Backbone as CSV, one residue per row, in Angstrom:
resi,resn,N_x,N_y,N_z,CA_x,CA_y,CA_z,C_x,C_y,C_z
1,MET,21.870,-11.643,-23.484,21.985,-13.081,-23.399,22.259,-13.654,-24.788
2,ASN,23.334,-14.418,-24.919,23.705,-14.936,-26.230,22.924,-16.201,-26.541
3,ARG,22.393,-16.252,-27.730,21.683,-17.439,-28.181,22.228,-17.837,-29.541
4,ARG,22.498,-19.089,-29.722,23.041,-19.560,-30.990,22.012,-20.444,-31.675
5,ASP,21.860,-20.223,-32.955,20.923,-20.996,-33.750,21.707,-22.019,-34.558
6,ARG,21.630,-23.277,-34.205,22.371,-24.317,-34.916,21.445,-24.994,-35.911
7,ARG,21.861,-25.024,-37.152,21.039,-25.617,-38.196,21.760,-26.829,-38.788
8,GLY,21.007,-27.812,-39.159,21.602,-28.997,-39.763,20.535,-29.996,-40.123
9,GLY,20.902,-30.994,-40.905,19.937,-32.001,-41.329,19.553,-32.908,-40.179
10,THR,18.330,-33.400,-40.176,17.864,-34.323,-39.155,17.155,-35.482,-39.837
11,ARG,17.130,-36.587,-39.112,16.417,-37.755,-39.619,15.282,-38.072,-38.661
12,PRO,14.121,-38.491,-39.176,12.995,-38.829,-38.302,13.383,-39.964,-37.360
13,LEU,12.925,-39.867,-36.117,13.201,-40.909,-35.152,12.240,-42.069,-35.348
14,GLY,12.733,-43.258,-35.141,11.861,-44.407,-35.174,10.933,-44.396,-33.975
15,GLY,9.910,-45.254,-33.985,8.938,-45.250,-32.903,9.567,-45.480,-31.545
16,LEU,10.433,-46.512,-31.428,11.053,-46.823,-30.149,11.977,-45.702,-29.700
17,ALA,12.753,-45.174,-30.648,13.677,-44.087,-30.307,12.915,-42.869,-29.812
18,LEU,11.777,-42.594,-30.440,10.966,-41.440,-30.031,10.442,-41.621,-28.617
19,VAL,9.950,-42.830,-28.317,9.443,-43.109,-26.976,10.540,-42.958,-25.934
20,LEU,11.735,-43.479,-26.245,12.854,-43.383,-25.304,13.271,-41.934,-25.093
21,THR,13.252,-41.139,-26.174,13.627,-39.726,-26.059,12.655,-38.978,-25.172
22,VAL,11.357,-39.197,-25.401,10.338,-38.531,-24.578,10.477,-38.946,-23.117
23,ALA,10.712,-40.243,-22.883,10.864,-40.733,-21.510,12.060,-40.085,-20.830
24,ALA,13.155,-39.935,-21.584,14.359,-39.313,-21.012,14.102,-37.865,-20.639
25,LEU,13.398,-37.154,-21.521,13.087,-35.753,-21.236,12.202,-35.628,-20.009
26,CYS,11.215,-36.490,-19.898,10.330,-36.466,-18.734,11.125,-36.746,-17.464
27,GLY,12.105,-37.665,-17.570,12.928,-37.969,-16.410,13.747,-36.777,-15.961
28,VAL,14.297,-36.036,-16.919,15.081,-34.838,-16.585,14.209,-33.808,-15.884
29,ILE,12.994,-33.600,-16.429,12.080,-32.627,-15.827,11.708,-33.055,-14.415
30,PHE,11.442,-34.357,-14.240,11.070,-34.867,-12.916,12.197,-34.665,-11.913
31,LEU,13.428,-34.979,-12.311,14.563,-34.815,-11.400,14.791,-33.358,-11.064
32,ALA,14.620,-32.477,-12.050,14.786,-31.047,-11.782,13.760,-30.581,-10.767
33,PHE,12.545,-31.150,-10.855,11.487,-30.779,-9.919,11.797,-31.292,-8.516
34,ILE,12.180,-32.580,-8.444,12.409,-33.197,-7.139,13.626,-32.613,-6.439
35,PHE,14.715,-32.406,-7.212,15.952,-31.946,-6.595,16.156,-30.451,-6.758
36,GLY,15.074,-29.737,-7.025,15.127,-28.277,-7.053,15.295,-27.775,-5.645
37,GLU,15.189,-26.529,-5.443,15.460,-25.954,-4.136,14.510,-26.475,-3.086
38,VAL,15.047,-26.891,-1.950,14.242,-27.428,-0.872,13.268,-26.365,-0.369
39,GLY,12.008,-26.756,-0.258,11.046,-25.888,0.405,10.293,-24.941,-0.481
40,ARG,10.676,-24.765,-1.743,9.895,-23.856,-2.584,10.118,-24.199,-4.048
41,LEU,9.189,-23.789,-4.879,9.263,-24.047,-6.304,9.317,-22.731,-7.039
42,ALA,10.085,-22.663,-8.104,10.176,-21.422,-8.867,8.839,-21.111,-9.531
43,PRO,8.379,-19.842,-9.485,7.095,-19.475,-10.070,7.029,-19.639,-11.578
44,GLY,8.146,-19.596,-12.276,8.082,-19.737,-13.721,9.409,-19.387,-14.354
45,PRO,9.555,-19.648,-15.656,10.813,-19.368,-16.344,11.068,-17.877,-16.474
46,CYS,12.325,-17.546,-16.701,12.706,-16.141,-16.827,12.456,-15.651,-18.250
47,SER,11.847,-14.487,-18.366,11.623,-13.865,-19.666,12.517,-12.636,-19.794
48,TRP,12.931,-12.369,-21.024,13.807,-11.228,-21.295,13.164,-10.363,-22.375
49,GLY,13.756,-9.215,-22.622,13.291,-8.385,-23.719,12.059,-7.564,-23.393
50,PHE,12.068,-6.933,-22.196,10.961,-6.055,-21.831,11.140,-4.650,-22.414
51,GLY,12.234,-4.440,-23.148,12.556,-3.105,-23.670,11.667,-2.663,-24.816
52,GLY,12.054,-1.557,-25.453,11.296,-1.021,-26.575,9.948,-0.467,-26.179
53,GLY,9.827,-0.032,-24.908,8.570,0.536,-24.455,7.528,-0.504,-24.103
54,ARG,7.882,-1.792,-24.160,6.901,-2.839,-23.890,6.918,-3.275,-22.440
55,GLY,7.872,-2.756,-21.646,7.986,-3.233,-20.281,6.868,-2.758,-19.381
56,GLY,6.394,-1.516,-19.618,5.389,-0.967,-18.731,6.033,-0.507,-17.439
57,GLY,5.221,-0.126,-16.470,5.763,0.369,-15.216,6.174,1.816,-15.348
58,SER,6.449,2.436,-14.217,6.835,3.845,-14.221,8.059,4.049,-13.353
59,GLY,8.717,5.194,-13.517,9.890,5.513,-12.720,10.984,4.490,-12.857
60,GLU,11.656,4.197,-11.736,12.762,3.248,-11.780,12.291,1.825,-12.066
61,ALA,11.052,1.488,-11.698,10.535,0.154,-12.026,10.455,-0.020,-13.535
62,GLY,9.985,1.021,-14.235,9.940,0.967,-15.687,11.332,0.902,-16.281
63,GLU,12.266,1.643,-15.661,13.656,1.627,-16.130,14.268,0.243,-15.973
64,LEU,13.944,-0.429,-14.861,14.467,-1.779,-14.646,13.918,-2.740,-15.697
65,LEU,12.631,-2.645,-15.977,12.034,-3.506,-16.993,12.626,-3.249,-18.378
66,GLU,13.081,-2.038,-18.607,13.667,-1.697,-19.902,15.126,-2.116,-20.015
67,SER,15.752,-2.440,-18.891,17.172,-2.802,-18.918,17.386,-4.110,-19.665
68,PRO,18.319,-4.151,-20.616,18.602,-5.404,-21.330,19.236,-6.457,-20.441
69,ASN,19.698,-6.069,-19.259,20.329,-7.009,-18.345,19.372,-7.537,-17.288
70,PHE,18.079,-7.206,-17.424,17.106,-7.656,-16.433,16.132,-8.652,-17.041
71,GLY,15.973,-9.783,-16.357,14.990,-10.781,-16.743,14.127,-11.109,-15.540
72,ALA,12.916,-11.610,-15.790,12.002,-11.892,-14.684,10.960,-12.914,-15.095
73,SER,10.385,-13.575,-14.101,9.228,-14.421,-14.354,8.051,-13.501,-14.662
74,ALA,6.990,-14.062,-15.206,5.814,-13.256,-15.532,5.254,-12.592,-14.285
75,ALA,5.223,-13.316,-13.165,4.686,-12.764,-11.924,5.550,-11.619,-11.408
76,ALA,6.876,-11.788,-11.475,7.771,-10.737,-10.988,7.670,-9.483,-11.843
77,ALA,7.578,-9.650,-13.162,7.443,-8.493,-14.050,6.147,-7.750,-13.761
78,GLU,5.068,-8.479,-13.495,3.783,-7.842,-13.202,3.837,-7.095,-11.871
79,ASP,4.567,-7.624,-10.895,4.733,-6.907,-9.627,5.407,-5.557,-9.849
80,LEU,6.393,-5.526,-10.737,7.054,-4.258,-11.048,6.088,-3.296,-11.717
81,ARG,5.311,-3.786,-12.660,4.358,-2.926,-13.367,3.302,-2.358,-12.419
82,SER,2.877,-3.163,-11.465,1.791,-2.734,-10.576,2.262,-1.846,-9.435
83,GLY,3.572,-1.739,-9.250,4.103,-0.832,-8.244,4.171,-1.389,-6.836
84,VAL,4.091,-2.718,-6.666,4.116,-3.276,-5.314,5.540,-3.481,-4.786
85,VAL,6.543,-3.337,-5.648,7.928,-3.592,-5.235,8.527,-2.344,-4.594
86,ASP,9.133,-2.515,-3.444,9.755,-1.421,-2.702,10.749,-0.666,-3.578
87,GLU,10.692,0.660,-3.533,11.556,1.487,-4.386,13.033,1.252,-4.108
88,ARG,13.390,1.015,-2.848,14.806,0.761,-2.524,15.295,-0.522,-3.197
89,LEU,14.425,-1.518,-3.252,14.781,-2.784,-3.884,14.959,-2.608,-5.380
90,VAL,14.068,-1.836,-5.988,14.189,-1.563,-7.420,15.520,-0.863,-7.705
91,SER,15.876,0.108,-6.882,17.133,0.842,-7.074,18.338,-0.079,-6.941
92,ALA,18.299,-0.976,-5.953,19.417,-1.914,-5.764,19.568,-2.835,-6.967
93,LEU,18.449,-3.301,-7.505,18.503,-4.173,-8.677,19.021,-3.419,-9.899
94,LEU,18.644,-2.155,-10.013,19.163,-1.341,-11.121,20.675,-1.235,-11.045
95,GLU,21.205,-1.069,-9.841,22.665,-0.990,-9.691,23.315,-2.309,-10.105
96,LEU,22.671,-3.424,-9.783,23.226,-4.718,-10.184,23.245,-4.867,-11.696
97,THR,22.182,-4.390,-12.372,22.121,-4.556,-13.828,23.119,-3.675,-14.562
98,GLU,23.745,-2.741,-13.866,24.798,-1.952,-14.505,26.041,-2.802,-14.754
99,GLU,26.182,-3.889,-13.995,27.370,-4.732,-14.131,27.061,-6.190,-14.473
100,HIS,25.811,-6.610,-14.218,25.487,-8.022,-14.403,24.112,-8.214,-15.031
101,GLU,23.947,-9.367,-15.659,22.661,-9.809,-16.159,22.036,-10.672,-15.058
102,ILE,20.856,-10.289,-14.590,20.226,-11.011,-13.486,18.807,-11.437,-13.854
103,CYS,18.362,-12.527,-13.255,16.986,-12.985,-13.434,16.321,-13.078,-12.067
104,VAL,15.242,-12.333,-11.876,14.452,-12.375,-10.645,13.221,-13.237,-10.894
105,ASP,13.039,-14.268,-10.086,11.864,-15.110,-10.321,10.717,-14.783,-9.378
106,ALA,10.963,-14.015,-8.310,9.860,-13.700,-7.400,10.127,-12.437,-6.594
107,PHE,9.101,-11.601,-6.541,9.035,-10.507,-5.572,7.966,-10.910,-4.549
108,LYS,6.696,-10.617,-4.855,5.579,-10.976,-3.975,4.717,-12.083,-4.569
109,GLU,4.053,-11.789,-5.684,3.139,-12.765,-6.270,3.886,-14.004,-6.769
110,GLY,3.334,-15.152,-6.493,3.945,-16.392,-6.951,5.012,-16.925,-6.029
111,HIS,5.340,-16.181,-4.978,6.364,-16.663,-4.046,5.717,-17.484,-2.931
112,TYR,6.382,-18.548,-2.527,5.982,-19.276,-1.336,7.182,-20.030,-0.801
113,PHE,7.202,-20.236,0.494,8.320,-20.906,1.142,8.170,-22.422,1.119
114,LEU,6.952,-22.886,1.341,6.686,-24.312,1.429,5.583,-24.695,0.447
115,PRO,5.739,-25.802,-0.262,4.693,-26.232,-1.195,3.341,-26.379,-0.496
116,GLY,2.320,-25.788,-1.088,0.975,-25.906,-0.544,0.666,-24.972,0.601
117,VAL,1.647,-24.164,1.014,1.433,-23.222,2.113,1.434,-21.810,1.545
118,LYS,0.276,-21.156,1.544,0.155,-19.830,0.969,0.968,-18.816,1.762
119,ASP,1.641,-17.923,1.048,2.418,-16.879,1.707,1.507,-15.935,2.482
120,GLY,1.975,-15.511,3.641,1.256,-14.541,4.452,2.240,-13.561,5.058
121,PRO,1.817,-12.731,5.981,2.695,-11.722,6.589,3.881,-12.317,7.345
122,LEU,3.753,-13.584,7.781,4.825,-14.228,8.530,5.355,-15.435,7.766
123,ILE,6.656,-15.718,7.928,7.266,-16.907,7.328,6.669,-18.133,8.022
124,PRO,6.220,-19.132,7.279,5.565,-20.289,7.910,6.531,-21.123,8.741
125,ASP,5.988,-21.738,9.790,6.778,-22.677,10.585,7.221,-23.821,9.677
126,GLY,8.438,-24.268,9.876,8.972,-25.329,9.043,10.016,-24.834,8.069
127,TYR,10.100,-23.512,7.904,11.127,-22.959,7.030,12.329,-22.552,7.891
128,GLY,12.990,-23.558,8.427,14.145,-23.304,9.278,13.759,-22.526,10.523
129,GLU,14.733,-21.915,11.145,14.491,-21.159,12.370,13.848,-19.803,12.098
130,ALA,13.659,-19.459,10.803,13.034,-18.180,10.462,11.510,-18.230,10.572
131,GLY,10.948,-19.418,10.786,9.503,-19.540,10.900,8.941,-18.616,11.965
132,GLY,7.900,-17.851,11.593,7.283,-16.907,12.516,7.788,-15.486,12.385
133,LEU,8.900,-15.284,11.656,9.423,-13.932,11.446,8.670,-13.247,10.302
134,PRO,8.727,-11.907,10.222,8.042,-11.190,9.137,8.514,-11.644,7.766
135,ASN,7.580,-11.751,6.838,7.849,-12.179,5.468,8.014,-10.948,4.587
136,THR,9.242,-10.617,4.229,9.496,-9.416,3.428,8.950,-9.540,2.010
137,HIS,8.843,-10.758,1.492,8.248,-10.945,0.165,6.789,-10.485,0.156
138,TYR,6.065,-10.795,1.207,4.640,-10.476,1.288,4.398,-8.977,1.150
139,HIS,5.352,-8.181,1.608,5.213,-6.722,1.566,5.907,-6.093,0.355
140,GLY,6.382,-6.932,-0.575,7.040,-6.405,-1.771,8.423,-5.856,-1.500
141,ARG,9.024,-6.305,-0.405,10.341,-5.768,-0.033,11.457,-6.786,-0.227
142,ALA,11.222,-7.823,-1.037,12.265,-8.842,-1.242,12.237,-9.348,-2.672
143,ALA,13.409,-9.797,-3.117,13.554,-10.364,-4.464,14.422,-11.605,-4.383
144,ASP,14.103,-12.590,-5.207,14.929,-13.792,-5.324,15.572,-13.812,-6.703
145,ILE,16.902,-13.793,-6.726,17.668,-13.838,-7.974,18.124,-15.272,-8.203
146,ARG,17.716,-15.855,-9.329,18.041,-17.253,-9.626,19.236,-17.420,-10.559
147,ARG,19.453,-16.441,-11.436,20.528,-16.565,-12.420,21.322,-15.264,-12.481
148,VAL,22.620,-15.412,-12.696,23.521,-14.262,-12.837,24.400,-14.507,-14.061
149,ASP,24.358,-13.599,-15.011,25.166,-13.700,-16.222,25.001,-15.061,-16.904
150,GLY,23.761,-15.532,-16.963,23.460,-16.777,-17.650,23.713,-18.035,-16.856
151,LYS,24.226,-17.900,-15.645,24.537,-19.073,-14.821,23.573,-19.186,-13.644
152,PRO,23.106,-20.387,-13.337,22.249,-20.543,-12.163,23.049,-20.292,-10.890
153,VAL,22.412,-19.719,-9.891,23.087,-19.512,-8.611,23.445,-20.865,-7.993
154,ARG,22.536,-21.828,-8.118,22.812,-23.154,-7.566,24.063,-23.740,-8.211
155,GLY,25.016,-24.108,-7.390,26.250,-24.709,-7.881,27.299,-23.702,-8.300
156,ASN,26.954,-22.404,-8.260,27.895,-21.365,-8.698,28.073,-20.261,-7.656
157,GLY,27.868,-20.594,-6.393,27.980,-19.585,-5.344,29.351,-18.929,-5.270
158,ALA,30.407,-19.671,-5.618,31.763,-19.128,-5.567,32.243,-18.615,-6.917
159,ASP,31.363,-18.641,-7.928,31.728,-18.109,-9.238,32.016,-16.611,-9.116
160,PRO,33.077,-16.104,-9.745,33.432,-14.687,-9.617,32.292,-13.728,-9.946
161,ASP,31.502,-14.036,-10.971,30.398,-13.149,-11.335,29.332,-13.121,-10.249
162,VAL,29.008,-14.285,-9.695,27.989,-14.354,-8.647,28.499,-13.676,-7.381
163,VAL,29.762,-13.898,-7.048,30.348,-13.243,-5.876,30.352,-11.729,-6.059
164,ASN,30.618,-11.280,-7.279,30.668,-9.841,-7.517,29.323,-9.175,-7.300
165,VAL,28.226,-9.906,-7.454,26.915,-9.344,-7.133,26.894,-8.880,-5.674
166,GLY,27.453,-9.700,-4.790,27.539,-9.314,-3.383,28.440,-8.117,-3.167
167,GLU,29.514,-8.031,-3.945,30.421,-6.887,-3.807,29.755,-5.593,-4.270
168,VAL,28.949,-5.684,-5.331,28.198,-4.513,-5.780,27.214,-4.079,-4.701
169,LEU,26.528,-5.038,-4.097,25.588,-4.711,-3.027,26.290,-4.035,-1.855
170,ALA,27.483,-4.530,-1.519,28.219,-3.986,-0.382,28.614,-2.533,-0.604
171,ARG,28.713,-2.109,-1.857,29.088,-0.721,-2.150,27.913,0.246,-2.027
172,ILE,26.702,-0.276,-1.943,25.535,0.588,-1.763,25.567,1.159,-0.346
173,PRO,25.326,2.457,-0.165,25.343,3.046,1.182,24.413,2.291,2.137
174,PRO,24.792,2.172,3.422,24.027,1.374,4.388,22.538,1.702,4.444
175,GLY,22.188,2.976,4.320,20.782,3.364,4.417,19.933,2.909,3.254
176,ARG,20.566,2.526,2.144,19.822,2.065,0.962,20.069,0.596,0.656
177,ARG,21.089,0.020,1.275,21.464,-1.369,1.009,20.474,-2.336,1.664
178,PRO,20.130,-3.453,0.999,19.277,-4.449,1.652,19.879,-4.878,2.987
179,ASP,19.014,-5.071,3.992,19.510,-5.522,5.289,19.075,-6.965,5.580
180,GLN,18.715,-7.662,4.506,18.367,-9.081,4.608,18.897,-9.772,3.343
181,THR,20.210,-9.968,3.318,20.876,-10.554,2.160,21.313,-11.973,2.495
182,ILE,20.825,-12.932,1.700,21.106,-14.346,1.973,21.468,-15.041,0.666
183,GLY,22.434,-15.943,0.739,22.819,-16.710,-0.441,23.419,-18.038,-0.036
184,PRO,23.967,-18.790,-0.984,24.571,-20.089,-0.678,25.721,-19.953,0.323
185,PRO,26.017,-21.004,1.061,27.108,-20.931,2.046,28.439,-20.483,1.456
186,ASN,28.827,-21.034,0.281,30.137,-20.652,-0.264,30.145,-19.223,-0.794
187,TRP,28.993,-18.706,-1.225,28.876,-17.296,-1.630,29.095,-16.394,-0.426
188,THR,28.418,-16.722,0.661,28.535,-15.938,1.888,29.955,-15.978,2.434
189,GLU,30.575,-17.151,2.400,31.940,-17.297,2.898,32.918,-16.493,2.047
190,ALA,32.734,-16.524,0.730,33.645,-15.798,-0.161,33.583,-14.296,0.067
191,LEU,32.408,-13.789,0.414,32.245,-12.347,0.610,32.739,-11.887,1.979
192,GLY,32.558,-12.723,3.007,33.024,-12.385,4.348,32.356,-11.156,4.940
193,ARG,31.082,-10.933,4.622,30.361,-9.764,5.138,29.746,-10.060,6.501
194,SER,29.286,-9.015,7.171,28.791,-9.142,8.538,27.295,-8.868,8.634
195,ARG,26.736,-9.206,9.795,25.326,-8.907,10.048,25.085,-7.403,10.030
196,GLU,26.071,-6.656,10.512,25.935,-5.201,10.545,25.832,-4.594,9.142
197,GLU,26.310,-5.349,8.144,26.239,-4.896,6.755,24.994,-5.417,6.036
198,GLY,24.183,-6.200,6.740,22.939,-6.674,6.164,22.918,-8.128,5.747
199,TRP,23.996,-8.873,6.003,24.047,-10.280,5.596,23.475,-11.186,6.680
200,ILE,22.673,-12.162,6.273,22.163,-13.183,7.178,23.156,-14.340,7.176
201,LEU,23.600,-14.754,8.364,24.678,-15.739,8.455,24.254,-17.053,9.103
202,ASP,22.967,-17.196,9.442,22.495,-18.421,10.073,22.645,-19.611,9.125
203,GLY,23.266,-20.677,9.631,23.563,-21.822,8.788,22.359,-22.434,8.104
204,ASP,21.226,-22.537,8.824,20.058,-23.162,8.216,19.518,-22.324,7.067
205,GLN,19.615,-20.990,7.176,19.140,-20.118,6.108,20.061,-20.172,4.892
206,LEU,21.349,-20.311,5.115,22.274,-20.439,3.988,21.989,-21.717,3.212
207,GLU,21.696,-22.784,3.913,21.396,-24.047,3.235,20.084,-23.957,2.454
208,LEU,19.112,-23.210,2.977,17.840,-23.046,2.282,17.949,-22.112,1.074
209,HIS,19.094,-21.427,0.955,19.295,-20.494,-0.160,20.435,-20.944,-1.068
210,GLU,20.603,-22.252,-1.202,21.621,-22.802,-2.101,21.355,-22.406,-3.547
211,GLY,20.087,-22.188,-3.910,19.744,-21.966,-5.308,19.386,-20.564,-5.699
212,HIS,19.458,-19.606,-4.767,19.129,-18.227,-5.147,19.709,-17.228,-4.159
213,LEU,19.769,-15.984,-4.602,20.173,-14.881,-3.742,18.916,-14.134,-3.329
214,HIS,18.732,-13.971,-2.039,17.572,-13.254,-1.507,18.022,-11.876,-1.047
215,LEU,17.389,-10.845,-1.590,17.655,-9.472,-1.174,16.376,-8.914,-0.587
216,GLY,16.433,-8.436,0.650,15.219,-7.940,1.279,15.477,-6.774,2.226
217,TYR,14.386,-6.091,2.546,14.405,-4.999,3.508,13.452,-5.360,4.640
218,ARG,13.982,-5.415,5.863,13.200,-5.887,6.995,11.987,-5.008,7.293
219,SER,12.146,-3.710,7.146,11.044,-2.809,7.476,10.924,-1.715,6.436
220,GLU,9.838,-0.982,6.495,9.574,0.061,5.522,10.271,1.361,5.909
221,GLY,10.988,1.948,4.972,11.531,3.292,5.174,12.880,3.396,5.835
222,SER,13.405,2.296,6.410,14.722,2.361,7.057,15.370,0.985,6.995
223,THR,16.646,0.925,7.321,17.340,-0.361,7.372,17.994,-0.523,8.745
224,SER,18.395,-1.754,9.050,19.090,-2.026,10.309,20.598,-2.029,10.118
225,ASN,21.070,-1.683,8.910,22.517,-1.665,8.660,23.182,-0.575,9.483
226,THR,24.316,-0.923,10.076,25.088,0.066,10.835,26.449,0.347,10.224
227,ARG,26.768,-0.373,9.159,28.053,-0.134,8.481,27.967,-0.586,7.028
């Protein structure tokens, strides 16, 4: 991730200017909160730089944490360290980091569908038509990707880099590929994938995933993919 350090002279702000600046910043934060993704709040900012042996974890989970192209919220990184994330999901994310920089904000801990509604084995009623279905996040079998190559998924569903994430997933053999893949409507349309390949195509779910890519496995040990 490229970061630029801009240096230059500054002048102290006057009292009124300082108050206006603080008010403007608070307004931006408030709008980001209100107009963030419908139905859920991000668990926390993405952190990078788990490498140099500081990532922790073992096997492929440790390898993912060591990847310079992998970022995660504190809760998501801890899920990897503790071993609650499904091995197939870890492998799929590793394949993505070979070509893209990704940020995962939630696996299990810190994830919720509706504000104030604690996650459980089933998706809560009110989260579209999926209410009552098994919650793959609860079992450590799902990941939410918020950023790809430095760009937020929200507003960039048709961006070539974001679309290519779906193309990389499609190249994974059916038995290892996520069978619960959901993203923004224009991302899904650009890829043109089918339910048999693991893509969820229900309109209400696409609208609920305007701001992130959800990769999940419906059950333990096998997938429902047929092609």
